[in-house]
N, CA, C and O atoms as a GROMACS GRO file, in nm:
protein
  404
    1MET      N    1  20.776 -16.681  -2.627
    1MET     CA    2  20.699 -16.806  -2.678
    1MET      C    3  20.658 -16.893  -2.559
    1MET      O    4  20.744 -16.946  -2.489
    2LYS      N    5  20.534 -16.907  -2.537
    2LYS     CA    6  20.487 -16.982  -2.420
    2LYS      C    7  20.465 -17.119  -2.454
    2LYS      O    8  20.378 -17.151  -2.535
    3ILE      N    9  20.548 -17.212  -2.389
    3ILE     CA   10  20.531 -17.357  -2.424
    3ILE      C   11  20.478 -17.424  -2.304
    3ILE      O   12  20.533 -17.391  -2.199
    4ALA      N   13  20.387 -17.505  -2.299
    4ALA     CA   14  20.298 -17.562  -2.176
    4ALA      C   15  20.336 -17.728  -2.196
    4ALA      O   16  20.369 -17.778  -2.303
    5THR      N   17  20.324 -17.792  -2.081
    5THR     CA   18  20.316 -17.939  -2.097
    5THR      C   19  20.196 -17.987  -1.992
    5THR      O   20  20.188 -17.929  -1.884
    6TYR      N   21  20.116 -18.080  -2.022
    6TYR     CA   22  20.018 -18.111  -1.934
    6TYR      C   23  20.013 -18.294  -1.929
    6TYR      O   24  20.008 -18.364  -2.030
    7ASN      N   25  20.014 -18.329  -1.832
    7ASN     CA   26  20.010 -18.495  -1.824
    7ASN      C   27  19.860 -18.493  -1.810
    7ASN      O   28  19.803 -18.446  -1.712
    8VAL      N   29  19.795 -18.550  -1.920
    8VAL     CA   30  19.654 -18.554  -1.915
    8VAL      C   31  19.590 -18.676  -1.876
    8VAL      O   32  19.468 -18.670  -1.856
    9ASN      N   33  19.655 -18.796  -1.860
    9ASN     CA   34  19.604 -18.928  -1.822
    9ASN      C   35  19.476 -18.964  -1.885
    9ASN      O   36  19.377 -19.002  -1.823
   10GLY      N   37  19.485 -18.952  -2.007
   10GLY     CA   38  19.350 -18.984  -2.096
   10GLY      C   39  19.283 -18.881  -2.143
   10GLY      O   40  19.188 -18.827  -2.087
   11VAL      N   41  19.338 -18.847  -2.262
   11VAL     CA   42  19.285 -18.725  -2.346
   11VAL      C   43  19.141 -18.698  -2.359
   11VAL      O   44  19.091 -18.588  -2.337
   12ASN      N   45  19.071 -18.811  -2.398
   12ASN     CA   46  18.932 -18.816  -2.417
   12ASN      C   47  18.838 -18.800  -2.299
   12ASN      O   48  18.738 -18.728  -2.308
   13GLY      N   49  18.870 -18.870  -2.184
   13GLY     CA   50  18.802 -18.843  -2.070
   13GLY      C   51  18.813 -18.701  -1.986
   13GLY      O   52  18.725 -18.666  -1.908
   14ARG      N   53  18.929 -18.627  -2.012
   14ARG     CA   54  18.952 -18.509  -1.970
   14ARG      C   55  18.918 -18.395  -2.061
   14ARG      O   56  18.923 -18.280  -2.018
   15LEU      N   57  18.883 -18.419  -2.183
   15LEU     CA   58  18.881 -18.319  -2.291
   15LEU      C   59  18.834 -18.182  -2.244
   15LEU      O   60  18.915 -18.089  -2.240
   16PRO      N   61  18.700 -18.162  -2.205
   16PRO     CA   62  18.659 -18.022  -2.150
   16PRO      C   63  18.744 -17.953  -2.056
   16PRO      O   64  18.756 -17.830  -2.061
   17ARG      N   65  18.814 -18.037  -1.954
   17ARG     CA   66  18.925 -17.966  -1.886
   17ARG      C   67  19.057 -17.920  -1.936
   17ARG      O   68  19.123 -17.824  -1.898
   18ILE      N   69  19.080 -18.000  -2.024
   18ILE     CA   70  19.196 -17.952  -2.115
   18ILE      C   71  19.164 -17.831  -2.205
   18ILE      O   72  19.247 -17.742  -2.221
   19LEU      N   73  19.048 -17.831  -2.260
   19LEU     CA   74  19.024 -17.723  -2.366
   19LEU      C   75  19.022 -17.595  -2.276
   19LEU      O   76  19.069 -17.490  -2.318
   20ASP      N   77  18.964 -17.606  -2.147
   20ASP     CA   78  18.936 -17.483  -2.057
   20ASP      C   79  19.072 -17.449  -2.020
   20ASP      O   80  19.097 -17.328  -2.019
   21TRP      N   81  19.170 -17.536  -1.988
   21TRP     CA   82  19.305 -17.498  -1.938
   21TRP      C   83  19.370 -17.447  -2.060
   21TRP      O   84  19.450 -17.356  -2.038
   22LEU      N   85  19.352 -17.488  -2.199
   22LEU     CA   86  19.415 -17.414  -2.311
   22LEU      C   87  19.361 -17.273  -2.318
   22LEU      O   88  19.438 -17.179  -2.333
   23ALA      N   89  19.234 -17.258  -2.308
   23ALA     CA   90  19.185 -17.118  -2.317
   23ALA      C   91  19.250 -17.026  -2.212
   23ALA      O   92  19.291 -16.913  -2.238
   24GLN      N   93  19.255 -17.086  -2.093
   24GLN     CA   94  19.320 -16.989  -1.984
   24GLN      C   95  19.465 -16.959  -1.988
   24GLN      O   96  19.509 -16.850  -1.952
   25THR      N   97  19.541 -17.056  -2.032
   25THR     CA   98  19.690 -17.032  -2.064
   25THR      C   99  19.746 -16.992  -2.183
   25THR      O  100  19.857 -16.941  -2.196
   26ASN      N  101  19.657 -17.019  -2.282
   26ASN     CA  102  19.676 -16.970  -2.419
   26ASN      C  103  19.839 -16.990  -2.451
   26ASN      O  104  19.908 -16.890  -2.473
   27PRO      N  105  19.890 -17.110  -2.451
   27PRO     CA  106  20.022 -17.140  -2.497
   27PRO      C  107  20.041 -17.145  -2.653
   27PRO      O  108  19.959 -17.187  -2.736
   28PHE      N  109  20.162 -17.096  -2.674
   28PHE     CA  110  20.171 -17.099  -2.829
   28PHE      C  111  20.192 -17.271  -2.867
   28PHE      O  112  20.142 -17.323  -2.967
   29ILE      N  113  20.255 -17.325  -2.791
   29ILE     CA  114  20.284 -17.477  -2.806
   29ILE      C  115  20.250 -17.561  -2.687
   29ILE      O  116  20.313 -17.535  -2.585
   30VAL      N  117  20.153 -17.667  -2.683
   30VAL     CA  118  20.118 -17.756  -2.577
   30VAL      C  119  20.164 -17.893  -2.604
   30VAL      O  120  20.141 -17.947  -2.712
   31CYS      N  121  20.227 -17.950  -2.513
   31CYS     CA  122  20.270 -18.094  -2.523
   31CYS      C  123  20.190 -18.172  -2.423
   31CYS      O  124  20.196 -18.148  -2.303
   32LEU      N  125  20.113 -18.266  -2.474
   32LEU     CA  126  20.029 -18.346  -2.368
   32LEU      C  127  20.120 -18.491  -2.386
   32LEU      O  128  20.192 -18.525  -2.480
   33GLN      N  129  20.087 -18.565  -2.257
   33GLN     CA  130  20.168 -18.673  -2.224
   33GLN      C  131  20.043 -18.773  -2.187
   33GLN      O  132  19.933 -18.726  -2.158
   34GLU      N  133  20.068 -18.904  -2.190
   34GLU     CA  134  19.972 -19.016  -2.164
   34GLU      C  135  19.836 -18.976  -2.208
   34GLU      O  136  19.750 -18.950  -2.124
   35LEU      N  137  19.811 -18.971  -2.348
   35LEU     CA  138  19.698 -18.957  -2.409
   35LEU      C  139  19.605 -19.078  -2.384
   35LEU      O  140  19.484 -19.063  -2.365
   36LYS      N  141  19.660 -19.187  -2.384
   36LYS     CA  142  19.586 -19.334  -2.365
   36LYS      C  143  19.482 -19.336  -2.464
   36LYS      O  144  19.368 -19.359  -2.422
   37THR      N  145  19.498 -19.315  -2.591
   37THR     CA  146  19.388 -19.321  -2.691
   37THR      C  147  19.481 -19.357  -2.813
   37THR      O  148  19.599 -19.322  -2.824
   38GLU      N  149  19.410 -19.433  -2.899
   38GLU     CA  150  19.476 -19.468  -3.030
   38GLU      C  151  19.457 -19.344  -3.127
   38GLU      O  152  19.361 -19.267  -3.119
   39ASP      N  153  19.544 -19.336  -3.206
   39ASP     CA  154  19.541 -19.229  -3.314
   39ASP      C  155  19.401 -19.195  -3.381
   39ASP      O  156  19.363 -19.079  -3.401
   40THR      N  157  19.338 -19.295  -3.409
   40THR     CA  158  19.200 -19.282  -3.464
   40THR      C  159  19.107 -19.226  -3.371
   40THR      O  160  19.000 -19.181  -3.412
   41LYS      N  161  19.135 -19.223  -3.254
   41LYS     CA  162  19.033 -19.171  -3.149
   41LYS      C  163  19.080 -19.053  -3.087
   41LYS      O  164  19.013 -19.000  -2.999
   42PHE      N  165  19.203 -19.000  -3.127
   42PHE     CA  166  19.244 -18.851  -3.085
   42PHE      C  167  19.156 -18.742  -3.119
   42PHE      O  168  19.135 -18.721  -3.239
   43PRO      N  169  19.103 -18.671  -3.033
   43PRO     CA  170  19.018 -18.547  -3.058
   43PRO      C  171  19.072 -18.427  -3.151
   43PRO      O  172  19.065 -18.309  -3.117
   44ALA      N  173  19.123 -18.468  -3.265
   44ALA     CA  174  19.204 -18.365  -3.347
   44ALA      C  175  19.110 -18.236  -3.354
   44ALA      O  176  19.145 -18.122  -3.320
   45LEU      N  177  18.981 -18.274  -3.406
   45LEU     CA  178  18.905 -18.147  -3.444
   45LEU      C  179  18.877 -18.061  -3.331
   45LEU      O  180  18.881 -17.938  -3.342
   46ALA      N  181  18.846 -18.126  -3.214
   46ALA     CA  182  18.839 -18.028  -3.079
   46ALA      C  183  18.953 -17.962  -3.069
   46ALA      O  184  18.941 -17.840  -3.060
   47PHE      N  185  19.074 -18.010  -3.066
   47PHE     CA  186  19.178 -17.920  -3.053
   47PHE      C  187  19.217 -17.807  -3.192
   47PHE      O  188  19.266 -17.695  -3.179
   48GLU      N  189  19.187 -17.860  -3.296
   48GLU     CA  190  19.198 -17.758  -3.397
   48GLU      C  191  19.087 -17.638  -3.386
   48GLU      O  192  19.112 -17.523  -3.423
   49ARG      N  193  18.973 -17.675  -3.336
   49ARG     CA  194  18.894 -17.571  -3.303
   49ARG      C  195  18.941 -17.464  -3.202
   49ARG      O  196  18.913 -17.347  -3.226
   50ALA      N  197  19.006 -17.493  -3.100
   50ALA     CA  198  19.071 -17.433  -3.000
   50ALA      C  199  19.180 -17.368  -3.040
   50ALA      O  200  19.239 -17.296  -2.959
   51GLY      N  201  19.228 -17.383  -3.179
   51GLY     CA  202  19.345 -17.292  -3.227
   51GLY      C  203  19.479 -17.386  -3.227
   51GLY      O  204  19.584 -17.322  -3.229
   52HIS      N  205  19.491 -17.511  -3.226
   52HIS     CA  206  19.596 -17.598  -3.211
   52HIS      C  207  19.577 -17.724  -3.291
   52HIS      O  208  19.494 -17.814  -3.273
   53GLY      N  209  19.662 -17.714  -3.375
   53GLY     CA  210  19.677 -17.821  -3.474
   53GLY      C  211  19.792 -17.912  -3.427
   53GLY      O  212  19.834 -17.882  -3.316
   54GLY      N  213  19.851 -18.013  -3.484
   54GLY     CA  214  19.989 -18.052  -3.453
   54GLY      C  215  19.998 -18.234  -3.487
   54GLY      O  216  19.938 -18.307  -3.565
   55VAL      N  217  20.085 -18.251  -3.403
   55VAL     CA  218  20.123 -18.413  -3.436
   55VAL      C  219  20.090 -18.474  -3.314
   55VAL      O  220  20.111 -18.418  -3.206
   56TRP      N  221  20.030 -18.606  -3.328
   56TRP     CA  222  20.031 -18.708  -3.209
   56TRP      C  223  20.054 -18.830  -3.245
   56TRP      O  224  20.042 -18.868  -3.362
   57HIS      N  225  20.096 -18.916  -3.135
   57HIS     CA  226  20.104 -19.050  -3.177
   57HIS      C  227  20.044 -19.124  -3.039
   57HIS      O  228  20.088 -19.099  -2.927
   58GLY      N  229  19.956 -19.200  -3.058
   58GLY     CA  230  19.870 -19.260  -2.945
   58GLY      C  231  19.869 -19.413  -2.938
   58GLY      O  232  19.909 -19.477  -3.035
   59GLN      N  233  19.828 -19.468  -2.835
   59GLN     CA  234  19.824 -19.590  -2.833
   59GLN      C  235  19.737 -19.617  -2.696
   59GLN      O  236  19.715 -19.520  -2.623
   60ARG      N  237  19.693 -19.732  -2.664
   60ARG     CA  238  19.587 -19.744  -2.562
   60ARG      C  239  19.663 -19.723  -2.431
   60ARG      O  240  19.595 -19.695  -2.333
   61SER      N  241  19.798 -19.732  -2.417
   61SER     CA  242  19.848 -19.730  -2.286
   61SER      C  243  19.900 -19.575  -2.264
   61SER      O  244  19.867 -19.513  -2.162
   62GLN      N  245  19.982 -19.519  -2.363
   62GLN     CA  246  20.024 -19.382  -2.327
   62GLN      C  247  20.053 -19.320  -2.429
   62GLN      O  248  19.960 -19.319  -2.510
   63ARG      N  249  20.167 -19.254  -2.471
   63ARG     CA  250  20.220 -19.162  -2.581
   63ARG      C  251  20.183 -19.005  -2.555
   63ARG      O  252  20.150 -18.961  -2.445
   64GLY      N  253  20.193 -18.937  -2.659
   64GLY     CA  254  20.175 -18.800  -2.629
   64GLY      C  255  20.159 -18.721  -2.774
   64GLY      O  256  20.159 -18.777  -2.883
   65ALA      N  257  20.148 -18.591  -2.751
   65ALA     CA  258  20.105 -18.494  -2.853
   65ALA      C  259  20.179 -18.375  -2.851
   65ALA      O  260  20.215 -18.333  -2.741
   66THR      N  261  20.210 -18.309  -2.958
   66THR     CA  262  20.274 -18.167  -2.969
   66THR      C  263  20.181 -18.092  -3.064
   66THR      O  264  20.164 -18.125  -3.181
   67LEU      N  265  20.121 -17.985  -3.001
   67LEU     CA  266  20.007 -17.889  -3.052
   67LEU      C  267  20.029 -17.765  -3.060
   67LEU      O  268  19.982 -17.687  -2.977
   68PRO      N  269  20.116 -17.719  -3.176
   68PRO     CA  270  20.119 -17.563  -3.171
   68PRO      C  271  20.018 -17.500  -3.237
   68PRO      O  272  19.942 -17.562  -3.311
   69LYS      N  273  20.007 -17.368  -3.215
   69LYS     CA  274  19.906 -17.281  -3.268
   69LYS      C  275  19.936 -17.269  -3.426
   69LYS      O  276  19.843 -17.233  -3.498
   70ASP      N  277  20.054 -17.296  -3.478
   70ASP     CA  278  20.099 -17.301  -3.621
   70ASP      C  279  20.144 -17.443  -3.655
   70ASP      O  280  20.263 -17.471  -3.637
   71PRO      N  281  20.058 -17.538  -3.705
   71PRO     CA  282  20.105 -17.682  -3.743
   71PRO      C  283  20.215 -17.672  -3.827
   71PRO      O  284  20.306 -17.752  -3.804
   72ALA      N  285  20.231 -17.590  -3.921
   72ALA     CA  286  20.330 -17.582  -4.016
   72ALA      C  287  20.456 -17.558  -3.961
   72ALA      O  288  20.557 -17.576  -4.029
   73ALA      N  289  20.464 -17.507  -3.812
   73ALA     CA  290  20.588 -17.467  -3.738
   73ALA      C  291  20.649 -17.577  -3.703
   73ALA      O  292  20.757 -17.563  -3.645
   74ILE      N  293  20.604 -17.704  -3.725
   74ILE     CA  294  20.629 -17.818  -3.628
   74ILE      C  295  20.687 -17.941  -3.718
   74ILE      O  296  20.638 -17.969  -3.827
   75ALA      N  297  20.783 -18.003  -3.667
   75ALA     CA  298  20.832 -18.145  -3.722
   75ALA      C  299  20.870 -18.216  -3.600
   75ALA      O  300  20.933 -18.170  -3.505
   76SER      N  301  20.805 -18.379  -3.617
   76SER     CA  302  20.816 -18.433  -3.496
   76SER      C  303  20.875 -18.586  -3.548
   76SER      O  304  20.866 -18.625  -3.665
   77GLY      N  305  20.931 -18.656  -3.448
   77GLY     CA  306  20.951 -18.787  -3.488
   77GLY      C  307  20.981 -18.862  -3.366
   77GLY      O  308  21.006 -18.813  -3.256
   78MET      N  309  20.976 -18.999  -3.402
   78MET     CA  310  21.007 -19.098  -3.268
   78MET      C  311  21.160 -19.110  -3.281
   78MET      O  312  21.224 -19.099  -3.386
   79ILE      N  313  21.214 -19.136  -3.141
   79ILE     CA  314  21.361 -19.160  -3.125
   79ILE      C  315  21.366 -19.318  -3.090
   79ILE      O  316  21.335 -19.363  -2.980
   80PRO      N  317  21.408 -19.392  -3.196
   80PRO     CA  318  21.404 -19.551  -3.191
   80PRO      C  319  21.524 -19.587  -3.081
   80PRO      O  320  21.645 -19.575  -3.103
   81THR      N  321  21.470 -19.627  -2.972
   81THR     CA  322  21.572 -19.668  -2.873
   81THR      C  323  21.508 -19.780  -2.800
   81THR      O  324  21.390 -19.764  -2.766
   82PRO      N  325  21.574 -19.899  -2.769
   82PRO     CA  326  21.519 -20.016  -2.727
   82PRO      C  327  21.505 -19.982  -2.579
   82PRO      O  328  21.414 -20.042  -2.521
   83GLN      N  329  21.582 -19.892  -2.503
   83GLN     CA  330  21.567 -19.870  -2.364
   83GLN      C  331  21.431 -19.818  -2.347
   83GLN      O  332  21.368 -19.861  -2.249
   84THR      N  333  21.372 -19.732  -2.426
   84THR     CA  334  21.249 -19.658  -2.395
   84THR      C  335  21.124 -19.715  -2.475
   84THR      O  336  21.013 -19.662  -2.480
   85GLN      N  337  21.157 -19.815  -2.529
   85GLN     CA  338  21.026 -19.892  -2.624
   85GLN      C  339  20.992 -19.795  -2.733
   85GLN      O  340  20.880 -19.793  -2.782
   86ASN      N  341  21.089 -19.713  -2.771
   86ASN     CA  342  21.051 -19.600  -2.882
   86ASN      C  343  20.939 -19.506  -2.837
   86ASN      O  344  20.859 -19.455  -2.916
   87LEU      N  345  20.939 -19.485  -2.698
   87LEU     CA  346  20.860 -19.374  -2.650
   87LEU      C  347  20.912 -19.243  -2.660
   87LEU      O  348  20.832 -19.150  -2.646
   88ALA      N  349  21.037 -19.217  -2.683
   88ALA     CA  350  21.105 -19.080  -2.665
   88ALA      C  351  21.067 -19.019  -2.810
   88ALA      O  352  21.057 -19.089  -2.910
   89ARG      N  353  21.046 -18.885  -2.807
   89ARG     CA  354  20.996 -18.801  -2.925
   89ARG      C  355  21.083 -18.694  -2.924
   89ARG      O  356  21.125 -18.644  -2.820
   90ALA      N  357  21.119 -18.649  -3.059
   90ALA     CA  358  21.179 -18.521  -3.084
   90ALA      C  359  21.093 -18.420  -3.152
   90ALA      O  360  21.014 -18.455  -3.240
   91THR      N  361  21.105 -18.301  -3.115
   91THR     CA  362  21.004 -18.208  -3.176
   91THR      C  363  21.086 -18.082  -3.211
   91THR      O  364  21.155 -18.032  -3.122
   92THR      N  365  21.083 -18.028  -3.331
   92THR     CA  366  21.153 -17.913  -3.372
   92THR      C  367  21.036 -17.817  -3.385
   92THR      O  368  20.930 -17.862  -3.429
   93CYS      N  369  21.043 -17.694  -3.351
   93CYS     CA  370  20.940 -17.596  -3.361
   93CYS      C  371  21.008 -17.476  -3.433
   93CYS      O  372  21.128 -17.456  -3.409
   94ARG      N  373  20.944 -17.398  -3.515
   94ARG     CA  374  20.994 -17.277  -3.577
   94ARG      C  375  20.906 -17.176  -3.524
   94ARG      O  376  20.788 -17.205  -3.504
   95ASP      N  377  20.956 -17.042  -3.494
   95ASP     CA  378  20.907 -16.923  -3.466
   95ASP      C  379  20.954 -16.827  -3.536
   95ASP      O  380  21.027 -16.853  -3.631
   96LYS      N  381  20.921 -16.691  -3.503
   96LYS     CA  382  20.984 -16.584  -3.598
   96LYS      C  383  21.144 -16.572  -3.581
   96LYS      O  384  21.205 -16.516  -3.672
   97ILE      N  385  21.211 -16.618  -3.477
   97ILE     CA  386  21.350 -16.609  -3.461
   97ILE      C  387  21.412 -16.737  -3.531
   97ILE      O  388  21.519 -16.718  -3.590
   98GLY      N  389  21.359 -16.862  -3.530
   98GLY     CA  390  21.422 -16.964  -3.589
   98GLY      C  391  21.366 -17.084  -3.541
   98GLY      O  392  21.247 -17.089  -3.510
   99PHE      N  393  21.446 -17.189  -3.532
   99PHE     CA  394  21.417 -17.323  -3.509
   99PHE      C  395  21.464 -17.369  -3.337
   99PHE      O  396  21.569 -17.331  -3.284
  100HIS      N  397  21.378 -17.444  -3.282
  100HIS     CA  398  21.394 -17.478  -3.153
  100HIS      C  399  21.384 -17.633  -3.135
  100HIS      O  400  21.298 -17.696  -3.197
  101ARG      N  401  21.457 -17.684  -3.062
  101ARG     CA  402  21.427 -17.821  -3.028
  101ARG      C  403  21.428 -17.858  -2.890
  101ARG      O  404  21.403 -17.974  -2.856
   0.00000   0.00000   0.00000
């Protein structure tokens, strides 16, 4: 299973570059950091068309997304910690072998 991570520093401004990167690397799961967009402005349809659904939590400053090719294979949640301002995320993914965190 190929898992990739990408610090996008603004998902909407770099969307064409991110989609090209996804097409070239073809990861099963991609984790994006620093979305810098609110949930309502996240380009979910563009990622779905590229073969990735998933979960995301955005705000104007940062946050991130986990986008597997099989959205049913993922569960995600925030880890409430005052030290991280609730920015920590736990993601569990399922593949043919089992669950991975």
